[in-house]
N, C-alpha and C positions, 0 to 999 in steps of 0.2 A: 730553367726551371729554380724556384727558390726553395732549397732544402730546409730552411730555418724554422725553428720549431716556433707557433704562436703562443705567447707569452700570456699566460692566463693569471690574472689579478688575484693575487693572494690576500689574507687579511695584511700580513706584513708589509707587503708591496703598498697596498692601499695606506696603510698608517705613514709609510716614509713619504709617499706620495703629497698626502694631506699635509704632514709636516715639515714638508720640506721649507717654505715662504718664513715658516714661523722660526725654524732652524737658520734661516740666514739671518733673521732679525735679532737672533742672541747672537750671532758670529760677526756682527757688522761691527767696524771699528769704531764708528760712530753715527749714530741714527740722528736725523734733523725732521722732525714731523712739524708740518705748516696746516693748520685749519683753516681753511676759506669759510671765511663768514657766510651765513645764509642770504645775505643780499648785497653784501660789498661788490661782487662783481655786476651785478644786474644793476646796481644805483650809479656806478662809476662809469660803465661801459659808454663811449663817446657818442654811441648812436640815441642814447636814451637822453631826454631834456634834462633831467638830475645829473646827467653824466658831465655835465659843464663842472661840478665838482663843490662843495661845500667845506667846509670846516673838518666835518668828519670823514670824508668821502672825497678825496681829491679825486679828480678827473685821470682816467687812463691815457694811455697815449691812442693814437688813432688806430694802432693795428689791433685793439682788443675790442673788437666789436661784437654785438651781439649776432653773430654768425657761426656756422662750423667752423670757418678759417680763423676767425677770431678766438674761439675758445680753443682752438689747437695753439695757436700762437700764445695764448695765455701759460699754457703747460711748457712750450718749448722755452718760454722767459725762466719759469721756475728750473727748468732742468738744465740750465746752463751752470748751474751751480751745484751745491753739495746736499739740497732737498733728497732725502731717500723717502719720505712718507708725505703724501698730499691727502689730506681729509676734506671730504665735501659735504659740509651741512647742509640738508636738503628739507628741512622743516623749521617751523615755530609751532603754534598750534593749529597751524594749518600747513600742506604742503606745497612746496616749491614744485611738483609735478602733477599730471592729472590723475591722483589718487583716488581709489575706490573705498578706502577704509577712513581717511583724513580729507576734509575739505580742501579742494586745491586753492592755494593764495587768491587766484583771479576769480572765485566766486563771489569776491567784496565786490567786484565790478557790478554786479546783478543787485546789490543790497544799497539803494540810495542812502540808507543811515550811515553808511562808511565813506572815508574818504578814500581818493583813488590815486594813488602815485603812478607816476609815468612808468616806472620800472615794470609795474605788475603787467600794465597792457603790453609793454614790450617782452616781457617773460611769456604771456600767454601767446603772445604772437608767434615766437620763437619755437615754441611747441607745434602751434598749427601749420609752421612751415616745415615740419617733419624733423624737427633738430631737437635732440633731448640733451641737454649741455651734460647731463651727469654721465651719460654714455660716452659722449664724445671726450669726456676728461679721463674716464676710465680706460678707454681706449689707447687716448694719446700718452697717459701716464706709462703704461705696458711698452709702449714703442720706444720711450726715453728711458725706462730702467728704473722706473719710479712706483713704487707702491700705492696703487690706488685703494684708499679707505672711504668708509661712508660714517658720517657721524650723525647720531641722531640725539635731538635734545628733548629729555625724556620728561620734562615738566616745564617747558618753556611759559615765560609771563611776560615778555617783551611788551610793553604799551599796554599793560592790562589796566591801568588807571586812566586809559582814553576809551570811552564806549565805542566812538567811532573809529578805532584802526582797523585796520584789514586783517590782522594778525590773529586776533581772538577769535577761536571757534564757536559757533552757535552751541557745540556741545557743551563749553564751558559757562555760556550764557543761559544756557537753559537748565543747566543743574548744578544751582548753587548749594544744593544739599552734597554734592560730590567733592566739593572743595575743602580744604583743611581748615580756612578761615574766610569770613564773608567778603573781604577785599585787601585790596595790599600787595607789596610786591611779595609776599612769602603766602599768596592764599592760592598755592598750586594745587592740583587735584590731589586727592587721598589714596594713595596706593594699598590701603588696607580693603579697599572696594572692590569687588570683584568686577563690574563694568567698566572702570577704569583702567584697570591691570590688562582687562581682554581687549579693549581699544588700542592700548600700545603695543601689545602682542599681534595683532592682527596686523599693525602697520609695520611692522617690525619684518612680519613674515611676507608680506606685501612689496617691501623694499627689497629684500632678499631674492625674492621671486623675479623681480623687475629687474635689478642691476646686479653686477658680477664683480664686487670687491675681493679685495685680498685683505680687508679688516673690517669689521664694525666696531665702532665706537659707540659706547652708551654715555652720553655727557649728562651725569648725574649732579652738575653744578649750575646748569643753565634750565631752572633753578633748584638750590638745593635743598627742596622741602619735599618729602614724600610721605611721612607718616606723622600722626596726631602728637601736636606739642605736648609733652611731658610723658608721652608715651612711647616714644622713639625706641628706645633698648627692648620696652616689652614686645613691640610690634615689627622689631627687626626679623625674628625668624619667618615672617611672612613675606619680608621683600626678599630675603636668600632663596625661600621658596621659588618666587618669581625668576629671581635670576637662574636658578637651575632649569625653569620652562624656556627661558631665553636661550640658554645654553644648547638644549634640545632643537630649538628652531634653527639655530646657527649651524649645529651639527648635518641634521637633515639638508641645508641650502649646500654646505661643504660637500657632502657626499654627491648631491645633484650636479653639482658643478665640476667633480673631481678635482678639486685644490683646497687647501685648508681655508677656512676664513677665522683670521685671528680675532678674538673677544676681547674689547679694550674696556676701561671705564675710566671716566676723569673724576676725580673726589678733589676735594678742598686740601690745603697742603698739610695737615697735620692729621695724624692717625685720631687724636682725640675729637676733632671736628668729626669725624667720620662716623666713629664710635657715638658720637654723642645725636648724631642723625640718624643713628639706627643703620649704618653702612657697614655690613659686618664683613669688612674686605679681607681679613685673615681667611674666615669660612672659604670665601670665594678663592682666595689663593689658594689654599692648603688642598681644597677638594677638586681643584682643576674646574673651578666653573669659569674662571676668568683666564686669561692668557698675559695680559699685562695691565699696570696699573699707572696712570698719568696722575700726577698730583700737582697740583694749579691754583694759584689766587683766583678768587672771583671779583673780575672786572677792576675794583678799585685801585688796586697798587701791587705791583710785582712783589712776591714774597722772597726776599732775598735769605731768608733761614728756614729752606724747607729742610727737615729733618730726615734725610736718608738711610740713615743708620736706624732710626728709630722706626722708621717703615718697614726695613730689613727685618728686625727684631720682631715686628708685629705680624707680618705677611709670610715671613719666610723667605728661602730663596729659590723658589720654584716659578716665580715669575718676576719679569724686571718691573723696575720701577724709575718710571722717566719723569723728572721734574719739567713743569712747564710754566710759563709764564704769558699772562694776559698782557695787553698792549700799553698798560697805564701806569704812572708814577703819582701818587697822592701827595702833594704838600701844600702847605699854607692854606689849608682848606679847599684846594681846587685841585682838578685831576688834569693830567696834561699826558701827550704821548713821552713813552720813554724813548732819549736817544740811543745810538749806537753805542756810546761807552757805557751807558746803564746795562743796556743787554749783556755787553761783554764782561762788566763785572758780576752780572748774575751768572753768568755762564761760566767764570772762572771758578767763582765760588762751589757751584754744583760739579764742576769736575773734580776739586778738590775733595768733594764729599763721595766721589766715586760714581757719579753719571756716565752713563754709557750712550746717552743720547739726550737730545732736548726738545720740547715741546714746545712751540710757539704758537699762540691763539689770537686771531684779529690783527694781524699786521697791515692794518688801513693802509698803510703808506706805500704798499707796493702796487705795481712796480711804477715808482717815480722817478728813477734814477737817483734815489736818495740814500742816504749813509747806512740807513739801518736795512732796508731791501738788499743794497749792492753788499753789504756786510757780511749779510746771512748767507747769501748765494756764493760770495766769494768764499765761504769757508772761514768766516771770521768768528764764529762760535766755537767751531771746534777746539780740543784739546791745542793748547801751544806744545 
């Protein structure tokens, strides 16, 4: 007979349980975050025609197929090194899963006016076979000791200048009155408008109901426009109130799952850039609305001068600040992929400025046995 008493969860016990992964993040000697682009795996898998590779998406090795085993192999490749957090981006203006709040990306297959890349057909077939890639990745990350996070692009505008693009939603096409500007790469949806905010909040709620991540990233620089031009600071409290609503949704999902869901935001490299766009990161950090801040360049070129001390002065010491790097270097009017020595130089500067971890976005080269990917996996970006 077992005479041990049944432990009843107390508020203190539940708080400790929910904060455990976050405490581990704070205590980690060095965190390495890798963000998996929304389409990279699906366009580069060898069993997709486009997986033969092109300049931007080199082909993956044969073991990284669009199958459950292939998806697991991909995480195993990542887990052989020093990656601590794997972020899965699962949306543009449409969802990479059979969403009920966003249109799935493969809705475009029924739209003759759109073009139909092979990878979208392959993605749809994957789900129809009973395999959800993000569930597979989340489960495999936990087996391998990596924290699985989900990244949501909050105002994506990829290919917005291409009317036939499969990525652009019917919502964006049918509601020009909801846009900040009529057209262009800064024509995102206006977050002062309730229908825009509700649509994204419903999507976040759905994502956290469908998936079980350790963290949720709100990617606020894909793309960094949310409030009317010239009125960003005036409208900033509207976005901060919205952030509080998102925090409530995250807390509710965490309570249901029985573990913390770390809430992170990805912002531009300098505090002034966030302030000018109406992103009150200081309020979010000090009020406990967010748990982590990642500060990263927007696409063009890696920022070697991210002012971490200035960030800590602005946001305080309640949340960690992790510097991030997109994959490019701009020089002579052109953009190319950064090489490993450039990543290493950037990492050294960030460590000298007190970074406790690094965040890598769009590592399109991996896993090709190239110097960048192997350098990351071998711990080459950790402090010397």
